[in-house]
C-alpha positions as a Markdown table, in Angstrom:
| # | Residue | x | y | z |
|---|---|---|---|---|
| 1 | Met | 28.8 | -14.6 | 83.5 |
| 2 | Lys | 25.2 | -14.3 | 84.6 |
| 3 | Arg | 23.6 | -13.9 | 81.3 |
| 4 | Phe | 26.0 | -16.9 | 80.2 |
| 5 | Leu | 24.4 | -19.0 | 83.2 |
| 6 | Met | 20.7 | -17.9 | 82.5 |
| 7 | Leu | 21.1 | -19.0 | 78.8 |
| 8 | Ala | 22.5 | -22.5 | 79.7 |
| 9 | Val | 19.6 | -22.9 | 82.0 |
| 10 | Leu | 17.3 | -21.7 | 79.2 |
| 11 | Leu | 18.9 | -24.5 | 76.9 |
| 12 | Leu | 19.1 | -26.9 | 79.2 |
| 13 | Pro | 15.7 | -28.4 | 78.7 |
| 14 | Ala | 16.2 | -28.7 | 74.8 |
| 15 | Met | 19.7 | -30.2 | 75.2 |
| 16 | Val | 18.2 | -32.9 | 77.7 |
| 17 | Ser | 15.1 | -33.5 | 75.2 |
| 18 | Ala | 17.3 | -33.6 | 72.2 |
| 19 | Gln | 19.9 | -36.2 | 74.2 |
| 20 | Pro | 23.0 | -35.2 | 72.7 |
| 21 | Ala | 25.4 | -37.8 | 72.1 |
| 22 | Asp | 28.1 | -36.8 | 74.4 |
| 23 | Leu | 29.3 | -33.9 | 76.5 |
| 24 | Asp | 31.4 | -32.5 | 73.8 |
| 25 | Ala | 28.6 | -31.7 | 71.7 |
| 26 | Leu | 26.9 | -29.9 | 74.5 |
| 27 | Leu | 29.9 | -27.7 | 74.9 |
| 28 | Arg | 30.1 | -26.9 | 71.2 |
| 29 | Asp | 26.9 | -25.9 | 71.2 |
| 30 | Ile | 27.0 | -23.7 | 74.1 |
| 31 | Gln | 30.3 | -22.0 | 72.6 |
| 32 | Gln | 28.3 | -21.4 | 69.4 |
| 33 | Val | 25.5 | -19.9 | 71.2 |
| 34 | Arg | 28.0 | -17.8 | 73.1 |
| 35 | Ser | 30.0 | -16.6 | 69.9 |
| 36 | Asn | 26.6 | -15.7 | 68.4 |
| 37 | Glu | 25.5 | -13.6 | 71.1 |
| 38 | Gln | 29.0 | -11.6 | 71.5 |
| 39 | Ala | 28.7 | -10.8 | 67.8 |
| 40 | Ala | 25.4 | -9.5 | 68.2 |
| 41 | Met | 26.6 | -7.3 | 71.3 |
| 42 | Arg | 29.5 | -6.2 | 69.1 |
| 43 | Glu | 27.2 | -5.2 | 66.3 |
| 44 | Arg | 24.9 | -3.4 | 68.6 |
| 45 | Glu | 27.7 | -1.5 | 70.4 |
| 46 | Ser | 29.2 | -0.5 | 66.9 |
| 47 | Arg | 25.5 | 0.8 | 65.9 |
| 48 | Phe | 25.3 | 2.8 | 69.1 |
| 49 | Ile | 28.8 | 4.5 | 68.5 |
| 50 | Ala | 27.8 | 5.3 | 64.9 |
| 51 | Glu | 24.7 | 7.0 | 66.3 |
| 52 | Arg | 26.5 | 8.9 | 69.0 |
| 53 | Asp | 28.9 | 10.5 | 66.8 |
| 54 | Gln | 26.1 | 11.3 | 64.3 |
| 55 | Gln | 24.3 | 13.1 | 67.0 |
| 56 | Gln | 27.5 | 15.1 | 68.2 |
| 57 | Arg | 27.9 | 16.0 | 64.7 |
| 58 | Arg | 24.2 | 17.5 | 64.6 |
| 59 | Leu | 25.0 | 19.1 | 68.0 |
| 60 | Arg | 27.8 | 20.8 | 66.4 |
| 61 | Glu | 26.0 | 21.9 | 63.4 |
| 62 | Ala | 23.0 | 23.4 | 65.7 |
| 63 | Glu | 25.6 | 25.1 | 67.9 |
| 64 | Ala | 27.2 | 26.6 | 64.7 |
| 65 | Ala | 23.8 | 27.7 | 63.2 |
| 66 | Leu | 22.5 | 29.1 | 66.8 |
| 67 | Ala | 26.0 | 31.0 | 66.9 |
| 68 | Glu | 25.3 | 32.9 | 63.5 |
| 69 | Val | 21.8 | 33.7 | 64.4 |
| 70 | Gln | 22.9 | 35.3 | 67.6 |
| 71 | Ala | 25.5 | 37.0 | 65.7 |
| 72 | Glu | 22.9 | 38.4 | 63.1 |
| 73 | Ser | 20.6 | 39.3 | 66.2 |
| 74 | Asp | 23.4 | 41.2 | 67.9 |
| 75 | Arg | 24.2 | 42.9 | 64.6 |
| 76 | Leu | 20.3 | 43.9 | 64.0 |
| 77 | Glu | 19.9 | 45.1 | 67.5 |
| 78 | Ala | 23.0 | 47.3 | 67.0 |
| 79 | Glu | 21.5 | 48.4 | 64.0 |
| 80 | Phe | 17.9 | 49.1 | 65.3 |
| 81 | Gly | 19.6 | 51.1 | 67.9 |
| 82 | Leu | 21.3 | 53.3 | 65.7 |
| 83 | His | 18.1 | 53.8 | 63.7 |
| 84 | Glu | 16.2 | 54.4 | 66.9 |
| 85 | Lys | 18.8 | 57.3 | 67.7 |
| 86 | Ala | 18.7 | 58.8 | 64.3 |
| 87 | Leu | 14.6 | 58.7 | 64.5 |
| 88 | Lys | 14.8 | 60.5 | 67.9 |
| 89 | Glu | 17.5 | 63.2 | 66.5 |
| 90 | Gly | 15.4 | 63.6 | 63.4 |
| 91 | Glu | 11.9 | 64.0 | 65.4 |
| 92 | Ala | 13.9 | 66.4 | 67.6 |
| 93 | Glu | 15.3 | 68.2 | 64.7 |
| 94 | Leu | 11.6 | 68.3 | 62.9 |
| 95 | Ala | 10.1 | 69.8 | 66.2 |
| 96 | Gln | 12.7 | 72.4 | 66.6 |
| 97 | Arg | 12.5 | 73.5 | 62.7 |
| 98 | Ser | 8.4 | 73.1 | 62.4 |
| 99 | Gly | 8.1 | 75.3 | 65.7 |
| 100 | Asn | 4.5 | 76.9 | 65.2 |
| 101 | Leu | 4.0 | 75.4 | 61.7 |
| 102 | Gly | 2.5 | 72.4 | 63.7 |
| 103 | Glu | -0.2 | 74.4 | 65.2 |
| 104 | Leu | -0.6 | 76.0 | 61.8 |
| 105 | Phe | -1.0 | 72.5 | 59.9 |
| 106 | Gly | -3.6 | 71.8 | 62.2 |
| 107 | Val | -5.9 | 74.8 | 61.7 |
| 108 | Val | -5.6 | 74.6 | 57.8 |
| 109 | Arg | -6.6 | 70.9 | 58.0 |
| 110 | Gln | -9.6 | 72.0 | 60.2 |
| 111 | Ala | -10.4 | 74.8 | 57.9 |
| 112 | Ala | -10.3 | 72.7 | 54.9 |
| 113 | Gly | -12.5 | 70.0 | 56.3 |
| 114 | Asp | -15.1 | 72.6 | 57.4 |
| 115 | Thr | -15.0 | 74.1 | 54.0 |
| 116 | Arg | -15.3 | 70.9 | 52.4 |
| 117 | Ser | -18.8 | 70.1 | 54.5 |
| 118 | Gln | -20.1 | 73.4 | 53.5 |
| 119 | Trp | -19.3 | 73.1 | 49.9 |
| 120 | Gln | -20.2 | 69.8 | 49.2 |
| 121 | Asp | -23.5 | 70.6 | 48.1 |
| 122 | Ser | -22.9 | 73.8 | 46.6 |
| 123 | Leu | -24.2 | 74.6 | 43.2 |
| 124 | Leu | -20.7 | 76.2 | 42.5 |
| 125 | Asn | -19.3 | 72.8 | 42.1 |
| 126 | Met | -20.5 | 72.5 | 38.7 |
| 127 | Gln | -18.3 | 75.2 | 37.6 |
| 128 | Phe | -15.6 | 74.5 | 39.5 |
| 129 | Pro | -15.6 | 70.7 | 39.7 |
| 130 | Asp | -11.7 | 70.3 | 41.2 |
| 131 | Arg | -12.1 | 72.1 | 44.2 |
| 132 | Ile | -13.6 | 69.4 | 46.2 |
| 133 | Ala | -10.9 | 66.9 | 45.4 |
| 134 | Met | -8.3 | 69.7 | 46.5 |
| 135 | Leu | -10.2 | 70.4 | 49.9 |
| 136 | Asp | -9.9 | 66.5 | 50.4 |
| 137 | Gln | -6.7 | 66.4 | 49.5 |
| 138 | Leu | -5.5 | 69.3 | 51.9 |
| 139 | Ala | -7.7 | 68.0 | 54.9 |
| 140 | Glu | -6.2 | 64.4 | 54.7 |
| 141 | Ser | -2.8 | 65.4 | 54.4 |
| 142 | Arg | -0.1 | 64.2 | 56.8 |
| 143 | Arg | 2.7 | 66.9 | 55.7 |
| 144 | Ile | 3.0 | 70.5 | 56.7 |
| 145 | Pro | 1.3 | 72.7 | 53.7 |
| 146 | Thr | 3.7 | 74.6 | 51.7 |
| 147 | Val | 3.3 | 78.0 | 50.8 |
| 148 | Glu | 1.9 | 77.2 | 47.3 |
| 149 | Thr | -0.7 | 74.9 | 48.9 |
| 150 | Leu | -1.9 | 77.8 | 51.1 |
| 151 | Glu | -2.4 | 80.4 | 48.5 |
| 152 | Ala | -4.0 | 77.8 | 46.3 |
| 153 | Phe | -6.6 | 77.4 | 49.3 |
| 154 | Trp | -6.5 | 81.0 | 50.0 |
| 155 | Phe | -7.6 | 81.3 | 46.0 |
| 156 | Met | -10.3 | 78.9 | 46.3 |
| 157 | Leu | -12.0 | 80.8 | 48.9 |
| 158 | Gln | -11.7 | 84.1 | 47.4 |
| 159 | Gln | -13.0 | 82.4 | 44.0 |
| 160 | Asp | -16.1 | 81.0 | 46.1 |
| 161 | Met | -16.6 | 84.4 | 47.3 |
| 162 | Thr | -16.4 | 86.2 | 44.1 |
| 163 | Ala | -18.6 | 83.7 | 42.0 |
| 164 | Ser | -21.5 | 83.8 | 44.8 |
| 165 | Ser | -22.3 | 87.2 | 44.1 |
| 166 | Lys | -22.3 | 86.9 | 40.1 |
| 167 | Val | -24.8 | 85.5 | 37.6 |
| 168 | Ser | -22.7 | 83.2 | 35.2 |
| 169 | Arg | -23.6 | 81.0 | 32.0 |
| 170 | Phe | -21.5 | 78.1 | 31.6 |
| 171 | Val | -22.1 | 74.6 | 29.8 |
| 172 | Ala | -23.2 | 71.7 | 32.1 |
| 173 | Pro | -24.7 | 67.9 | 32.1 |
| 174 | Val | -28.3 | 68.3 | 32.4 |
| 175 | Val | -30.7 | 65.3 | 32.8 |
| 176 | Gly | -34.1 | 66.4 | 31.2 |
| 177 | Glu | -37.7 | 65.4 | 31.9 |
| 178 | Asp | -37.3 | 62.5 | 29.4 |
| 179 | Gly | -34.5 | 60.9 | 31.3 |
| 180 | Gln | -31.6 | 61.9 | 28.8 |
| 181 | Gln | -28.6 | 63.7 | 30.0 |
| 182 | Arg | -27.0 | 66.4 | 27.4 |
| 183 | Glu | -24.8 | 69.1 | 27.8 |
| 184 | Leu | -26.8 | 72.3 | 28.0 |
| 185 | Pro | -26.1 | 76.3 | 28.5 |
| 186 | Val | -26.8 | 76.7 | 32.3 |
| 187 | Val | -27.6 | 80.3 | 33.8 |
| 188 | Arg | -26.3 | 80.1 | 37.7 |
| 189 | Val | -27.7 | 83.0 | 39.9 |
| 190 | Gly | -25.0 | 82.8 | 42.8 |
| 191 | Pro | -25.0 | 79.7 | 44.7 |
| 192 | Phe | -29.0 | 79.7 | 45.0 |
| 193 | Thr | -30.5 | 78.9 | 41.7 |
| 194 | Ala | -29.7 | 77.4 | 38.1 |
| 195 | Leu | -31.9 | 77.6 | 35.3 |
| 196 | Gln | -32.1 | 76.1 | 31.8 |
| 197 | Gly | -34.3 | 77.9 | 29.6 |
| 198 | Lys | -37.2 | 78.3 | 31.5 |
| 199 | Asp | -36.9 | 75.6 | 34.1 |
| 200 | Tyr | -35.3 | 75.7 | 37.5 |
| 201 | Leu | -33.0 | 72.9 | 37.9 |
| 202 | Leu | -31.9 | 70.8 | 40.9 |
| 203 | Tyr | -28.3 | 70.0 | 41.8 |
| 204 | Gln | -27.2 | 66.3 | 42.4 |
| 205 | Pro | -23.8 | 66.3 | 44.3 |
| 206 | Asp | -23.4 | 62.5 | 44.0 |
| 207 | Ala | -23.9 | 62.3 | 40.2 |
| 208 | Glu | -22.3 | 65.9 | 39.9 |
| 209 | Arg | -25.0 | 66.8 | 37.5 |
| 210 | Leu | -27.9 | 69.3 | 37.2 |
| 211 | Leu | -31.7 | 67.8 | 36.7 |
| 212 | Val | -34.8 | 69.7 | 35.5 |
| 213 | Ala | -37.2 | 69.9 | 38.4 |
| 214 | Gly | -40.4 | 67.8 | 37.9 |
| 215 | Arg | -42.4 | 70.6 | 39.8 |
| 216 | Gln | -41.6 | 73.9 | 38.9 |
| 217 | Pro | -42.7 | 76.9 | 40.8 |
| 218 | Glu | -45.9 | 78.6 | 40.4 |
| 219 | Gly | -45.6 | 81.9 | 38.9 |
| 220 | Arg | -42.4 | 81.4 | 36.6 |
| 221 | Ser | -43.1 | 84.6 | 34.4 |
| 222 | Pro | -40.3 | 86.5 | 35.8 |
| 223 | Val | -37.9 | 83.7 | 34.4 |
| 224 | Asn | -38.6 | 84.6 | 30.9 |
| 225 | Asp | -37.7 | 88.5 | 31.4 |
| 226 | Phe | -34.4 | 87.1 | 33.5 |
| 227 | Ile | -33.1 | 85.1 | 30.6 |
| 228 | Glu | -33.7 | 87.6 | 27.7 |
| 229 | Pro | -31.1 | 89.7 | 26.8 |
| 230 | Arg | -31.5 | 93.2 | 28.6 |
| 231 | Glu | -29.8 | 96.3 | 29.4 |
| 232 | Gly | -31.4 | 97.0 | 32.9 |
| 233 | Leu | -32.3 | 94.7 | 35.9 |
| 234 | Ala | -35.0 | 92.2 | 36.1 |
| 235 | Asp | -36.9 | 90.1 | 38.8 |
| 236 | Leu | -36.2 | 86.5 | 39.5 |
| 237 | Arg | -37.5 | 84.0 | 42.3 |
| 238 | Val | -34.5 | 82.8 | 44.0 |
| 239 | Asp | -34.4 | 80.0 | 46.9 |
| 240 | Pro | -32.0 | 81.4 | 49.4 |
| 241 | Thr | -31.8 | 77.9 | 50.9 |
| 242 | Arg | -29.9 | 76.8 | 48.2 |
| 243 | Gly | -32.5 | 74.3 | 46.8 |
| 244 | Asn | -34.1 | 73.2 | 49.9 |
| 245 | Val | -37.1 | 74.7 | 49.1 |
| 246 | Leu | -37.1 | 73.7 | 45.7 |
| 247 | Gln | -36.5 | 70.1 | 47.0 |
| 248 | Gln | -39.3 | 70.0 | 49.1 |
| 249 | Leu | -41.5 | 71.4 | 46.3 |
| 250 | Gln | -40.8 | 68.3 | 44.6 |
| 251 | Gln | -42.1 | 66.1 | 47.5 |
| 252 | Thr | -45.2 | 68.0 | 47.8 |
| 253 | Pro | -48.4 | 66.4 | 46.4 |
| 254 | Ser | -50.4 | 68.1 | 43.8 |
| 255 | Leu | -54.2 | 68.8 | 43.8 |
| 256 | Gly | -54.5 | 65.6 | 41.6 |
| 257 | Glu | -52.3 | 63.5 | 43.9 |
| 258 | Arg | -53.8 | 64.7 | 47.0 |
| 259 | Val | -57.6 | 63.6 | 45.4 |
| 260 | His | -55.7 | 60.1 | 44.7 |
| 261 | Gln | -54.9 | 59.7 | 48.1 |
| 262 | Gly | -58.3 | 59.6 | 49.1 |
| 263 | Gly | -58.8 | 56.5 | 47.2 |
| 264 | Val | -62.4 | 55.4 | 45.9 |
| 265 | Val | -64.4 | 56.8 | 48.5 |
| 266 | Gly | -62.5 | 60.3 | 47.6 |
| 267 | Tyr | -63.4 | 59.8 | 44.0 |
| 268 | Val | -67.4 | 58.7 | 45.0 |
| 269 | Ile | -67.4 | 62.1 | 47.1 |
| 270 | Leu | -66.0 | 64.2 | 44.3 |
| 271 | Ala | -68.5 | 62.1 | 41.5 |
| 272 | Leu | -71.2 | 63.1 | 43.9 |
| 273 | Gly | -70.1 | 66.8 | 44.3 |
| 274 | Val | -70.1 | 67.2 | 40.7 |
| 275 | Leu | -73.4 | 66.0 | 40.3 |
| 276 | Gly | -74.9 | 67.9 | 43.0 |
| 277 | Leu | -73.1 | 71.0 | 41.6 |
| 278 | Leu | -74.4 | 70.5 | 37.9 |
| 279 | Leu | -77.8 | 69.8 | 39.3 |
| 280 | Ala | -77.9 | 72.9 | 41.3 |
| 281 | Leu | -76.4 | 75.3 | 38.3 |
| 282 | Trp | -79.0 | 73.7 | 36.0 |
| 283 | Arg | -81.8 | 74.2 | 38.6 |
| 284 | Leu | -80.7 | 77.8 | 38.9 |
| 285 | Ala | -80.5 | 78.5 | 35.2 |
| 286 | Trp | -84.1 | 77.0 | 34.7 |
| 287 | Leu | -85.5 | 79.0 | 37.6 |
| 288 | Gln | -83.7 | 82.3 | 36.3 |
| 289 | Arg | -85.5 | 81.7 | 33.0 |
| 290 | Thr | -89.0 | 81.0 | 34.7 |
| 291 | Ser | -88.4 | 84.3 | 36.7 |
| 292 | Leu | -87.8 | 86.4 | 33.5 |
| 293 | Arg | -90.9 | 84.7 | 31.9 |
| 294 | Val | -93.0 | 85.3 | 35.0 |
| 295 | Asp | -91.8 | 89.1 | 35.1 |
| 296 | Arg | -92.6 | 89.5 | 31.5 |
| 297 | Gln | -96.1 | 88.1 | 32.2 |
| 298 | Val | -96.3 | 90.6 | 35.4 |
| 299 | Lys | -96.4 | 93.5 | 32.9 |
| 300 | Asp | -98.7 | 92.0 | 30.3 |
| 301 | Leu | -101.7 | 90.4 | 32.5 |
| 302 | Asp | -104.1 | 90.7 | 29.9 |
| 303 | Asn | -102.2 | 88.5 | 27.4 |
| 304 | Leu | -101.8 | 85.3 | 29.5 |
| 305 | Lys | -99.1 | 82.8 | 28.0 |
| 306 | Arg | -98.8 | 79.3 | 29.0 |
| 307 | Asp | -94.8 | 79.3 | 28.9 |
| 308 | Asn | -94.5 | 80.4 | 32.5 |
| 309 | Pro | -96.2 | 79.5 | 35.8 |
| 310 | Leu | -98.0 | 82.7 | 36.3 |
| 311 | Gly | -99.7 | 82.4 | 33.0 |
| 312 | Arg | -100.6 | 78.9 | 33.4 |
| 313 | Val | -102.1 | 79.8 | 37.2 |
| 314 | Leu | -104.2 | 83.0 | 35.7 |
| 315 | Gly | -105.5 | 80.9 | 32.8 |
| 316 | Val | -107.4 | 78.7 | 35.3 |
| 317 | Ile | -110.1 | 81.6 | 36.0 |
| 318 | Gly | -109.7 | 83.8 | 32.8 |
| 319 | Ser | -109.1 | 87.5 | 32.3 |
| 320 | Arg | -113.0 | 88.3 | 33.3 |
| 321 | Pro | -114.4 | 85.6 | 35.8 |
| 322 | Arg | -118.2 | 86.0 | 36.6 |
| 323 | Leu | -119.7 | 86.9 | 39.8 |
| 324 | Glu | -120.9 | 83.7 | 40.7 |
| 325 | Gln | -117.7 | 81.9 | 40.4 |
| 326 | Leu | -115.8 | 84.4 | 42.7 |
| 327 | Asp | -116.3 | 82.1 | 45.6 |
| 328 | Thr | -114.7 | 79.4 | 43.9 |
| 329 | Leu | -111.8 | 81.2 | 42.2 |
| 330 | Glu | -109.5 | 81.1 | 45.3 |
| 331 | Leu | -109.8 | 77.2 | 45.2 |
| 332 | Lys | -109.0 | 77.0 | 41.8 |
| 333 | Leu | -106.0 | 79.1 | 42.1 |
| 334 | Asp | -104.7 | 77.2 | 45.3 |
| 335 | Glu | -105.0 | 74.1 | 43.1 |
| 336 | Ala | -103.2 | 75.6 | 40.0 |
| 337 | Ile | -100.6 | 77.0 | 42.3 |
| 338 | Leu | -100.0 | 73.3 | 44.1 |
| 339 | Lys | -99.7 | 71.7 | 40.6 |
| 340 | Glu | -96.8 | 74.3 | 39.8 |
| 341 | Thr | -94.9 | 73.8 | 42.9 |
| 342 | Pro | -93.7 | 70.2 | 42.5 |
| 343 | Ser | -91.8 | 71.7 | 39.1 |
| 344 | Leu | -90.3 | 74.7 | 40.9 |
| 345 | Glu | -89.2 | 72.7 | 43.8 |
| 346 | Arg | -87.9 | 69.7 | 41.6 |
| 347 | Trp | -84.6 | 68.2 | 42.5 |
| 348 | Gln | -84.0 | 70.2 | 45.8 |
| 349 | Gly | -84.5 | 67.1 | 47.7 |
| 350 | Leu | -81.5 | 65.2 | 45.9 |
| 351 | Ile | -79.2 | 68.4 | 46.3 |
| 352 | Lys | -80.0 | 68.4 | 49.9 |
| 353 | Leu | -79.3 | 64.6 | 50.1 |
| 354 | Leu | -76.1 | 65.0 | 48.2 |
| 355 | Ala | -75.2 | 67.8 | 50.7 |
| 356 | Ala | -76.1 | 65.3 | 53.8 |
| 357 | Val | -74.2 | 62.3 | 52.2 |
| 358 | Ala | -70.9 | 64.0 | 51.3 |
| 359 | Pro | -69.9 | 64.2 | 54.9 |
| 360 | Leu | -71.1 | 60.9 | 55.8 |
| 361 | Leu | -68.9 | 59.4 | 53.0 |
| 362 | Gly | -65.8 | 61.4 | 54.3 |
| 363 | Leu | -66.4 | 59.7 | 57.4 |
| 364 | Leu | -66.2 | 56.5 | 56.0 |
| 365 | Gly | -63.2 | 57.5 | 54.0 |
| 366 | Thr | -61.6 | 58.4 | 57.6 |
| 367 | Val | -62.6 | 55.2 | 59.1 |
| 368 | Thr | -61.4 | 52.8 | 56.2 |
| 369 | Gly | -57.9 | 55.1 | 56.1 |
| 370 | Met | -57.6 | 54.3 | 59.9 |
| 371 | Ile | -58.2 | 50.5 | 59.8 |
| 372 | Ala | -55.3 | 50.5 | 57.1 |
| 373 | Thr | -53.0 | 52.4 | 59.2 |
| 374 | Phe | -53.7 | 50.1 | 62.2 |
| 375 | Gln | -53.3 | 47.2 | 59.7 |
| 376 | Ala | -49.8 | 48.6 | 58.8 |
| 377 | Ile | -48.9 | 49.2 | 62.5 |
| 378 | Thr | -49.6 | 45.3 | 63.0 |
| 379 | Leu | -47.7 | 44.1 | 60.2 |
| 380 | Phe | -44.6 | 46.4 | 60.3 |
| 381 | Gly | -44.8 | 48.3 | 63.4 |
| 382 | Thr | -44.3 | 51.9 | 64.2 |
| 383 | Gly | -40.5 | 52.1 | 63.2 |
| 384 | Asp | -41.2 | 53.8 | 59.5 |
| 385 | Pro | -43.8 | 56.2 | 59.5 |
| 386 | Lys | -43.9 | 56.3 | 55.6 |
| 387 | Leu | -45.7 | 52.7 | 55.9 |
| 388 | Met | -48.6 | 54.5 | 57.7 |
| 389 | Ala | -48.5 | 57.8 | 55.8 |
| 390 | Gly | -51.0 | 56.1 | 53.1 |
| 391 | Gly | -53.8 | 55.4 | 55.6 |
| 392 | Ile | -53.5 | 58.5 | 57.2 |
| 393 | Ser | -53.7 | 60.5 | 54.1 |
| 394 | Gln | -56.9 | 58.8 | 53.0 |
| 395 | Ala | -58.4 | 59.5 | 56.3 |
| 396 | Leu | -57.8 | 63.0 | 56.1 |
| 397 | Val | -58.3 | 63.7 | 52.6 |
| 398 | Thr | -61.7 | 62.0 | 52.6 |
| 399 | Thr | -62.9 | 64.2 | 55.5 |
| 400 | Val | -61.9 | 67.4 | 53.7 |
| 401 | Leu | -63.4 | 66.3 | 50.4 |
| 402 | Gly | -66.5 | 65.4 | 52.1 |
| 403 | Leu | -66.6 | 68.9 | 53.9 |
| 404 | Val | -65.6 | 70.8 | 50.4 |
| 405 | Val | -68.4 | 69.1 | 48.6 |
| 406 | Ala | -70.9 | 69.7 | 51.4 |
| 407 | Ile | -70.5 | 73.5 | 52.2 |
| 408 | Pro | -71.0 | 74.4 | 48.5 |
| 409 | Leu | -73.9 | 72.1 | 48.1 |
| 410 | Leu | -75.4 | 73.5 | 51.2 |
| 411 | Phe | -75.5 | 76.9 | 49.7 |
| 412 | Met | -76.4 | 75.9 | 46.5 |
| 413 | His | -79.4 | 74.3 | 48.1 |
| 414 | Gly | -80.5 | 77.3 | 49.9 |
| 415 | Leu | -80.0 | 79.4 | 46.9 |
| 416 | Val | -82.2 | 77.0 | 44.7 |
| 417 | Ala | -84.9 | 76.9 | 47.4 |
| 418 | Ala | -84.9 | 80.4 | 47.9 |
| 419 | Arg | -85.5 | 81.3 | 44.3 |
| 420 | Ser | -88.2 | 78.8 | 44.1 |
| 421 | Lys | -89.8 | 80.0 | 47.1 |
| 422 | Ala | -89.7 | 83.3 | 45.7 |
| 423 | Leu | -91.5 | 82.2 | 42.7 |
| 424 | Ile | -94.2 | 80.4 | 44.6 |
| 425 | Gln | -95.0 | 83.4 | 46.5 |
| 426 | Leu | -95.0 | 85.6 | 43.4 |
| 427 | Leu | -97.7 | 83.2 | 42.2 |
| 428 | Glu | -99.6 | 83.6 | 45.4 |
| 429 | Gln | -99.3 | 87.4 | 45.4 |
| 430 | Gln | -100.5 | 87.7 | 41.9 |
| 431 | Ser | -103.3 | 85.3 | 42.2 |
| 432 | Ala | -104.7 | 87.2 | 45.3 |
| 433 | Gly | -104.1 | 90.4 | 43.8 |
| 434 | Leu | -106.5 | 89.1 | 40.8 |
| 435 | Ile | -109.2 | 88.2 | 42.9 |
| 436 | Ala | -109.3 | 91.3 | 44.8 |
| 437 | Leu | -109.4 | 93.3 | 41.4 |
| 438 | His | -112.0 | 91.3 | 40.0 |
| 439 | Leu | -114.1 | 91.3 | 43.5 |
| 440 | Gly | -113.5 | 95.0 | 43.6 |
| 441 | Gly | -114.8 | 95.5 | 39.9 |
| 442 | Glu | -117.8 | 93.4 | 40.5 |
| 443 | Glu | -118.8 | 95.5 | 43.8 |
| 444 | Lys | -118.8 | 98.8 | 41.8 |
| 445 | Glu | -120.7 | 97.5 | 39.0 |
| 446 | Asn | -123.4 | 96.4 | 41.5 |
| 447 | Ala | -123.2 | 99.6 | 43.3 |
């Protein structure tokens, strides 16, 4: 009723403005509006009822589905309980049956792992390539080993001990110095050394192959006797560290590589050393030849020759000088000896200079090497010592080269100087003796 009155109040202005003809028309309009409103209300009520029925149907379907899921959950929970009970019974039965086998299983796994770490770099893997895989399988197994597995493990251990005491010949992949891999016959000396022909081999476990060592040990003559057919025993150099010494030999630089580490300064020092050595040897040879000629001249003073310093010096005064010339003979001989001295002492100053310059150049190389080392430290820090090795090598090698060149040159200079000084003293002695001889002869004639 309230709703009807409100609608009448709202429509009253419109009806007033429309100025209906009479009250009957107004009543009809009101009835028409009321009937329309009732129809709309009935329609809304029917729609609400339909929606309520639909929601109730969906609710029943959801409750049915929930019941099914709950039933399945109860069934799975019951099945899980049965499985869990069966698992516990199985574990109990397994523990009862295994007994001490569990402890044995742990010991076998640990022994297999330790053996694997010891054999991974063994040379015997080339002859028995499948044993590492078997050890890995045994060490990573989760099951108790069978009797057959334990017997196979025992056999591998016995096989390793037997092979370690034998010298065997077999065919294996070998990488030669040309980088090509070939199947070649190999001689294995226990787990220590492998030979291919006259070359020692390096074992590469990652690639499972042998590599000809780029730098072979010195004195390989026993290898020739060892690989040749024979009846008795033969000597052979064996690496007891199973290849570690041979590996270190590959990293040890040779004499040429050491010299190359000295850089330009090192080559300059060597060039000066060779020059000084050749010059000293040439001077020694020349002085030796001159000394032989002087010795021959001493034995034949009556026949003076110009091919030696003594002959040239004594030729200044002649074999029989006059008495009035005796007071000037000493001056003439001194002048002749002074003329011969430069030729006898030639190049000695240069040899001495080279002996003095070599250590200075070595010090220069040391300074430049340390500068390079500090530059590497500035750029890369001290984390990697290999980055500083070049500068340190240059610093040390140049110092060594300077001393190696200077010490022999000093001895050579001393030897050359001594030989030349001996010749000069011989010239002075012979000259003084000749003057005394002529002077004594003249005094006897005057008497």
